[in-house]
C-alpha positions in Angstrom: -31.8 -11.4 201.3 -29.0 -14.1 201.6 -26.4 -11.4 203.3 -29.8 -10.0 205.4 -30.2 -14.0 206.2 -26.2 -14.7 207.0 -25.3 -11.6 209.0 -28.9 -12.3 211.2 -28.8 -14.2 214.7 -32.4 -15.2 214.4 -33.3 -18.5 212.0 -34.4 -17.8 208.0 -37.7 -18.8 209.2 -38.2 -15.5 211.5 -38.2 -13.4 208.1 -40.3 -14.5 206.9 -44.3 -12.6 207.9 -47.0 -15.2 208.9 -49.5 -12.6 208.5 -53.0 -12.8 206.4 -51.4 -13.3 203.2 -49.4 -16.1 204.1 -51.8 -17.5 205.1 -54.3 -16.8 202.4 -51.6 -18.1 199.6 -52.1 -21.8 201.8 -48.1 -21.4 202.7 -46.9 -23.6 205.7 -44.5 -21.8 208.0 -43.1 -25.8 207.8 -41.5 -25.5 204.3 -39.1 -22.3 204.8 -37.1 -23.3 207.7 -33.7 -22.5 204.5 -32.4 -19.6 204.1 -32.6 -21.3 200.4 -36.5 -21.3 201.2 -36.6 -18.6 202.1 -35.1 -16.6 200.0 -37.0 -18.3 197.4 -40.2 -17.1 199.3 -39.7 -13.5 199.6 -38.1 -13.0 195.8 -42.0 -14.3 194.8 -44.0 -12.4 197.5 -41.9 -9.6 198.8 -44.7 -8.8 201.5 -44.3 -11.8 203.5 -40.7 -10.0 204.5 -40.3 -8.9 207.7 -39.1 -5.5 208.0 -37.9 -3.1 209.0 -34.6 -5.1 209.0 -31.7 -2.7 210.3 -28.1 -3.4 209.5 -24.6 -2.0 211.2 -21.1 -3.8 209.6 -21.3 -7.0 210.2 -24.7 -7.3 212.2 -28.1 -7.5 210.7 -32.0 -7.3 213.5 -35.0 -7.3 212.8 -36.4 -4.7 214.3 -39.4 -5.3 216.1 -39.9 -4.1 218.7 -38.1 -1.1 217.5 -36.4 -1.1 220.8 -34.1 -4.3 219.5 -32.0 -1.4 217.1 -30.7 -0.7 220.3 -28.5 -3.4 220.4 -26.7 -2.6 217.3 -26.3 1.0 218.6 
């Protein structure tokens, strides 16, 4: 998880899905701006991780939309 955050050009909070499950848990994205907070959250609630994450070498992208993967190729 920490490695994903190191490789992604995004802010750590971008790896968190703000879906209905997130809302049902009563969470606030403002509480998950640091890498450490995101790692702790996703280890406790893995369903909240944006997927897929595609890694190639020393770069990674959150592949939503799927066309973003083309950046790595």
